[in-house]
N, C-alpha and C positions, 0 to 999 in steps of 0.2 A: 504493500500500500504505500501511497505517496502521499505527504501531507503538504500542501502549500498556505503558509500561515501569514495572514495581514487583515487588517482591518480595511484598509484601503481596497484590498481585491475584493472583499466582501462587498464594499461599496461601488465600485466600478462594474462588477460583473452581475449585480443584481438587475439593473434593467430598470428600475423603478423605485420610487418612493418608498413603496410598501415592504419591498426587500430590505431597504436600509433600515426601517422602523424594526423589522423583524430581527435584524443583526442584532439591533441594539436592548431589545427585549431579552434576547438570548443571553446577554452578558452577565446581567444581575449585580453587577459592579462596575465602579469606574474605570478600572483598568483591566480589558480584554482582548484576547487574540480571537479571531474569529477565523474559522478553518473550514477550507471547503476540501472534503476528502474524495478522493478519485481512486479507482480499482486500477489495476495494473494495464487495462486497454484504454484507461483514461477517462472512462465511463464515471461522470458526478454520481456519488451516492450521497448519505445524510451529511448534514453540516454538523459540527461539534464546536465546542467553545473551550477556551482554558481561561478561567477567571482568577484574578488577583483581587485577595481581601485584605483589609487593614484591620487590625483590631488592638485592642488596649489592656486587655484581660484574658486569663484562662477562660473564663465563662464565653467570651467572645470566638473562642476557638470550636468550644462543645457545641456552639450554635450551627455550625458549619457543615453542609453534606458536600463534601469535597469528592472530586472526581480527578481522573488521571489527567495530569497536566497543571491542576490548580497550584497557586502560589498564595501563602498566608504570610504577610508582613508584620511583624511585632513593632509597634511604635516605639521608638527610643524612650528611654525613661527608666525609672526605678519600677521594677515589678517585684512588690514586695507579696510573700505568703502565696505566691500562685503555682497550682500543680497543673502543668500544663501536659494534656493527655492528646497525642496524634494518633488517632484510631482511624485509618483509612486504607483505602487500597490504590496504589499507582499501577503503572505499568512499564514495562521495559522501554526506554526511551521517553516515558513521560511519567516521571516520577512527582508526587506529591511535596510540595517545598513549603518549610516553615523556617522562615529566615526574620533576621534582626533588620530593621529599617537602614541602621548602619551598622556594619560588624563591630561588635564590643561595647555598643552604645545601649542595648538592652541588658538591664544588670536585674538578675534573678536573686533577690535577697531574702531576708527573713527566713521563713522554713518551705523554700520553693523547691520544684523538682520538674522532673521530665519524664514522660513515659512515651516511647515509641512503640506502637502495636499496629502492625500491618505489613503491607508489601511494597517495596519501592517508594519508600518514604526519605527525605531527607531534611535535616535540621542542621542549622548555620548560623555562625554569629553570635551566639549567647554567652553570658559571662554571669558566672555564678560566684557571687562575692557577699561579704558581710552577712552569714547566716549559717546555718545547719540544718540538716535534717532531722525531724522528730522520730522517725521509725523506718523508712523505706531508704533504700538507695538511693544516691541523688538522681542518675540517669540510669533508666532500666529500658533494655530492649526486651520486648516480651517473648514468652515462649513460643509464640507463633509468628514473630515477626521475620521477615526474609528479604534480603536485597535491601537493606535498610543502611542508611549512612549518617553519623554525626562528623560535622567538620566545623574548621574555624571557630571553636569553642572552647572557653576555658572554666576551669574550675580551680578558685585560688582559696585557701584557708578556710573551707568550709568546715569548721571544726565544733564539734559540740562542748558545753561547758566541761563535762566529764571525759577525760581522755581514754576512760575504759568503754563507752559507750563504740558499739560495732556496728559499722554500715559501710558499705563500699560506695565510691563515688561513680563508677560506671559499672553495672552489670549487663554482660552480653550473653543473653539466651538466643534462642532461633537459629536460623541458619543464613550462611554466606552475607552477613552484616558488616560493616565497615566503619572502623574510628580512624579518623585520618586529620592532620593536622590540626591538632589539639593542644592544650596545655594544662596539665595538672600540677599544682605546685603547693606545697606547704601542708601536706596531711600530718597530723600529729596526733590522731586519735585511733584505737583500735580498728582492724580491719583492713583488708586488701585495698589498693586504689583501684583497680580494674580486675574483674574476673570473668572468664569465660565459663560457662557453666555447660556441662554436657547433657547430652540425652543419647538414647539408643542409636542415632544416626549421627554422622560427623557433621560438623557444624560449619569448616571451612570460612572462619572469620579472618579479616584483615585488621591489624594494629599497625597503623603505617606514617611515618612523618610526625609523630606527636612528640612534645616534650614533657617529659617527666622530671620536674623541679626537686630542687631538696626536700628531703624526708627525714626528720631527726629519729634516731634510736627510739624504738618503742620501749625496748627492756625486755622483750618476749616474744612468742609468735605471734603471727597475725598482722606482720607489719611489712608483707611482700608489695612490691609495686604492680606487678602483674602475676596472675596465678592462673593457669590454664588446666582446668579440671580440678577434682578431687581425689582423696585416695579411695574413695567407695567406685569412683567411675574411671580409674588409672588405669584399667585395662581395655578401656574404650579408645576410639581413636578420634581426634579432633581436627587434623589437619588445617589447624591454625597457622597463619604467617604473621610474624613480628618482625617488622623490616623498618630500617632508615628512622629508628626513633633514637632520642638521646635521652639518657637515665642520668641525670646530674645530681651527685652527691644523694643518691636514694640510700639511707642508712638505715631504714627501718627496722630490718632485721638481716639475718645472715643470706637469706633468699629473696635478692632483687628480683628476678622472675623465678618462680616455681612452677616448673612444668609437671605435670600430675596427668598425662594422658599422652598417646600415640601420634605419631606421624606429624609432629609439628614443624616448623621451620622458624628459626630464628637468624636472621640473616642481616648484616651490615648496618649494626646499631652501634651507638658510641654509649660505653659505660665509663663515666667521667667520675674518678675519685668516689667511687661506691664502695662504701663500708659493707661488703657482701659480695655474693656470688651469683653466677647462673646457674641454677641448678636442675639437672634432671632427677627431680625427687621421685617420682613413679613413672611407669609407663613406659613404653619401647618404640625402636625405631624414629628417634628425633634427629634433627641436624641442627647444629650449630656453626656457622659459616661465615667468612667475611666480616666478623665483628672487631670492634675497638675497644680494650680495656685499658684505659688510663690512669694509673694509681698516683703517680708524681710522690711517690715515697709517703702517701698519706697512710697511717696507720690502719691496719686490719682489711686493706683493700684486696679483694681477692679476685678470681678468673672464673673458671669453669668447673662445676663439680658434676662428676659422672656416675649414675646408680642405674641399673636395669640392662635391657639387651639392645643389640644391634643399634646402637647409636653413632652418630658420625660428628667429629669434631675437627672442622679442617679451615685453612686459610686464614685463621684468626690472628690478632696482633694483641700482643699482651705487655705492656710496658710499666715499669716502676711498681710493679705490685708488690705489698709487703706481707701478704698472709702466707701462712704455711699449714700444713696439715689439710682441714678441710677447706681452708681457703687458700691453698696453694694456686699456682697460675692455672694449672691442670690438675685435679685431684679425682683419681678413681678409687672410689670407696669399697671397703668390705662390707659383707653382708651379713645377715642371720640366716640360722638355719631355720628352715620352712617358715618363712616369713608370713606373716599377715598382710593384708593390704596396705597399711598405714605404717610398715614396717621396711628394713632395707632390704632391697633383692638383689641378688647377685648381679654383678656387672660380665655379660658375655659377649665376647665379639664386637667390642668398643672399636672403632677406626679412628687413630688421632694422628692427623696428617697434615704436614706442611703449614704448621703455625708457626710464627715468629714470635720469640720470647727476649725481651731486653729488660736487662738491668732488674730481676725481679729475684726475690729473697729466696724461692722456692719453686723450680720450674715445673718439676712432675712428682706429685706424691701419689705412690701406687701403694694400694691398700689402706687407705686414708683411713681412719676413725676405727682401726682397729682397737677393740676390747674385749672383755670377757664374754659378751655375746655375739659382737660382730666379728666373727671367726672365720667366715668364708670369704676366701681372697677371691679377685677377679679372675677370669679365666678367656683366655685367647683373645687378649687385647695385642692391637697392633700400633706401635709408634712408629711412624716412618716420614721422612722428608722434614722433619722438624728441625728449625734453627735457633740456636740459644746462644745470646752473648751477655757476658759478664753475670751469671748466678750467682746468688749466695749459695745455692746448693742446687746442684743439677738434678738428682732422682733420687728418690728415696723408696724403699720397699721393693725393688725390683726383685732381689732373690728370691722374695716368697710369692712369686706369681706362679699361675698355670699355664702355661702354653704362650708366654709372652713371646712376641715377635717383634724386636727392635731392628729397624733397617734404614741405613743411609741418613741417619740424623748428624747433624752438624754442632760443634759448641767450639765458643770462642772466649777466651777470657778465663776461664778454669778447664781443670784436667779432664780428659776424656774418661769414657766409663763404655762398659760393654754397649754395642749399638750405637756409640758415638764416634765421631771422627773429627779432629781438628778440623776447624774452619780456615778455610783460606783466606789469606789478606784480600780486604776490598769486596768480599762476597756480600756482606751488608753495608750499604751505604745510607747516610741520612741525607734527607730531600729537603726542599726550602719549606715544608711545613714541619719540619723536625720529626718526620716519621722516618724509621729506617724501613728501606727495603731491599730486597735482592737486587743485585746488578741486571738492568734491562727489563724489569718486572717493576713498573711503576704503581704506587698504592696513592691514589687521590681520596682524602677522606670525604665522605658524601655529604657533610654538613656545611663544607665550602662551595658545593655547587647545588643543593637542593633547599628549599624552605621546611625548615622544620617547626612546628606548631603553628598558631594562627598568625596569618600574615600581617594583621592589625596589632598585636600584641607585641608592642616595644620592651615591655618587660622579659621577653625570651631572648636569651643569649644566642648571638649567632656565632662567636667564636669562642674556643676554648684552648686555654695555655697548656701546653705541652713541655714540662720542665725536664 
């Protein structure tokens, strides 16, 4: 089907004043596109409209009967104690859009929240500030939502008086939903910042180009920045993609990202001075690739922690990390015998390949977390083609592993070990961005060439110092 959209075409092709009036009546509002629909042969069929509404309260949204292609504009101002519910169904190529009149100028304050419930819906340009939720998560994609998008939106300091109060800032249910170019900064209370909730089928969500700003230590579990799944659902697949996000000093707890499901991809993100790790906590067949972990020698900064089966850790850049053991640059954990879903499962057939580790306190910790209950070592782990420069310790626990394969790894500035060869001079070179790279294999950080966070939010940093 071909759609030719414009009011002027509706006017000129009508051929009579009556047809013009009909076009106006169809609009039902001040700003409308009138469309003539034609089939593939060019034969005219039914006329359709795409309406634009302007509202000043959540009640105004509730009153609309929205159709594919419609737009609802929230007028600029302070929207206090407003519970926005966007419940409708758009179509592919004709989403229903809820957006701020001016991005960043619609302030959701007090006890405001947002629920996205339907298909092909898009919400853009909102700012949640100076408030907190009374009970619900701040932004919720419903269990039946599909192909919905949250973009160009921020949540800043939306904390309750009691820091023990648990709610999430974003809850992602449904399938094939997307959160992009948003900012989430200053969460100080109990509860993960963004959670992907699983069901009986994979959800294929996308979390991309967002800024996750500083979060202080919570002092206990429940302070993750992103969690994908739960222990109960950990043997189900999610297929969520997390890419080109910045995690800036996300210190809530040891797990900055907690993966508790299968077949997820964490690709090309920046973990900047985070007191914690990217953790394969439960689930199998996950991939972590092309990420940057910049510690700048800040205490407790960690890298990647591996638990479970058939994971891939490759082409990551880890710099100036001070963590050891569970917080080592790459930690491969011991497991318990006959684990329950919420316990530590044996690492099997992990592929750890082509990572660059620079100036970190401990490059590889194999069998990390070993104690009186975690006694099952990793099995059939492969370490190959990794490059390590100036480590405090190169590798621990290698002698206790089952079926460990170490091939073609290189080390400079430290003694070699089985599976590691001395790095040739000039093999690693520092580029103009202070990033070490292999000769002839340039690395250009994504945050220097793409927008992260809302374009309107000047509080989001665009540069990060690498010391």
